[in-house]
C-alpha positions in Angstrom: -126.9 -294.3 35.3 -125.8 -290.7 35.9 -123.9 -290.7 32.5 -127.0 -291.9 30.6 -129.2 -289.2 32.3 -126.6 -286.5 31.7 -126.3 -287.6 28.0 -130.1 -287.4 27.6 -130.3 -284.1 29.4 -127.7 -282.6 27.1 -130.1 -283.6 24.2 -133.0 -281.9 26.1 -130.9 -278.8 26.6 -130.0 -278.7 22.9 -133.7 -279.2 21.9 -134.7 -276.2 24.0 -131.8 -273.9 23.2 -131.1 -274.7 19.6 -134.4 -275.9 18.3 -132.8 -279.0 16.9 -134.4 -280.6 13.8 -133.9 -284.2 14.9 -135.7 -285.9 12.0 -134.5 -284.2 8.8 -131.1 -282.5 9.6 -128.4 -285.0 10.3 -125.9 -282.2 11.2 -128.2 -281.1 14.1 -128.3 -284.7 15.4 -124.5 -285.0 14.9 -123.8 -281.8 16.9 -126.1 -282.9 19.8 -124.4 -286.3 19.8 -120.9 -284.8 19.9 -122.0 -282.5 22.8 -123.7 -285.4 24.7 -120.7 -287.7 24.3 -118.3 -285.0 25.3 -120.2 -283.7 28.4 -121.8 -286.8 29.8 -118.6 -288.6 30.9 -119.1 -291.4 28.4 -115.5 -290.9 27.2 -113.9 -290.8 30.6 -110.6 -292.7 31.0 -112.2 -295.2 33.4 -114.9 -296.1 30.8 -112.4 -296.3 28.0 -110.2 -298.7 30.1 -113.3 -300.9 30.7 -113.9 -300.9 26.9 -110.2 -301.7 26.4 -109.9 -298.5 24.3 -107.4 -296.1 25.6 -104.6 -293.9 24.4 -102.9 -290.7 25.3 -102.8 -288.3 22.3 -106.2 -286.8 21.4 -108.0 -289.8 22.9 -110.9 -287.9 24.3 -111.6 -286.3 20.9 -111.4 -289.6 19.1 -113.7 -291.3 21.7 -116.3 -288.4 21.4 -116.2 -288.7 17.6 -116.6 -292.5 17.6 -119.4 -292.4 20.2 -121.3 -289.7 18.3 -121.1 -291.8 15.1 -122.3 -294.9 16.9 -125.2 -292.9 18.4 -126.2 -291.5 15.0 -126.1 -295.0 13.4 -128.3 -296.3 16.2 -131.1 -293.9 15.6 -130.8 -293.2 11.8 -130.9 -295.6 8.8 -127.8 -294.0 7.1 -124.4 -295.2 6.0 -121.4 -294.9 8.3 -119.8 -292.6 5.8 -122.7 -290.1 5.9 -122.6 -290.2 9.7 -118.8 -289.6 9.7 -119.2 -286.7 7.3 -121.9 -285.1 9.4 -119.8 -285.5 12.6 -116.7 -284.1 10.9 -118.6 -281.0 9.6 -119.8 -280.0 13.1 -117.1 -281.5 15.3 -114.9 -278.4 16.1 -117.7 -276.0 17.1 -119.9 -278.6 18.9 -117.0 -280.2 20.8 -116.0 -276.8 22.1 -119.6 -275.9 23.2 -119.7 -276.8 26.8 -123.0 -275.2 27.8 -124.7 -275.6 30.2 -121.6 -276.8 32.2 -119.0 -274.2 31.0 -116.3 -276.9 31.1 -116.1 -280.7 30.5 -117.1 -282.3 33.8 -114.5 -285.2 33.7 -115.2 -286.2 37.3 -117.3 -285.2 40.3 -114.8 -282.5 41.2 -115.0 -280.9 37.8 -118.8 -281.2 37.9 -118.8 -279.3 41.3 -116.6 -276.6 39.8 -118.9 -276.4 36.7 -121.9 -276.0 39.0 -120.2 -273.3 41.0 -119.3 -271.5 37.8 -122.9 -271.8 36.7 -124.1 -270.3 40.0 -121.7 -267.4 39.8 -122.2 -266.6 36.1 -124.3 -263.5 36.9 -121.6 -262.1 39.0 -119.1 -262.6 36.1 -121.3 -261.1 33.4 -122.2 -258.1 35.6 -118.6 -257.0 35.5 -118.2 -257.1 31.8 
């Protein structure tokens, strides 16, 4: 349940921060789906083992890409090729955007560290 809520909250954050055009710009949707799949824990190793999809090299990126494409296809009536192209166009920048966490919260420990980093962000930026 927490993964689903986190996934949807990433979309809410994107809507407020980036003024996402959900209905006409498939690249905006693709970026938000990449971020949500990346940051929600949907591609954790445990989840992938339960899905019987696991690997070692670049597996997290592959999972995020696949989950983003599936999410786009679930809400838009477009071809898989169009969805893949949109995800490919935005993948690098959106995959590396970890806001509001600052890092990918792979587990509860990472999530606590991300929250601590968030609480201390003003101290960090005051020294720049």
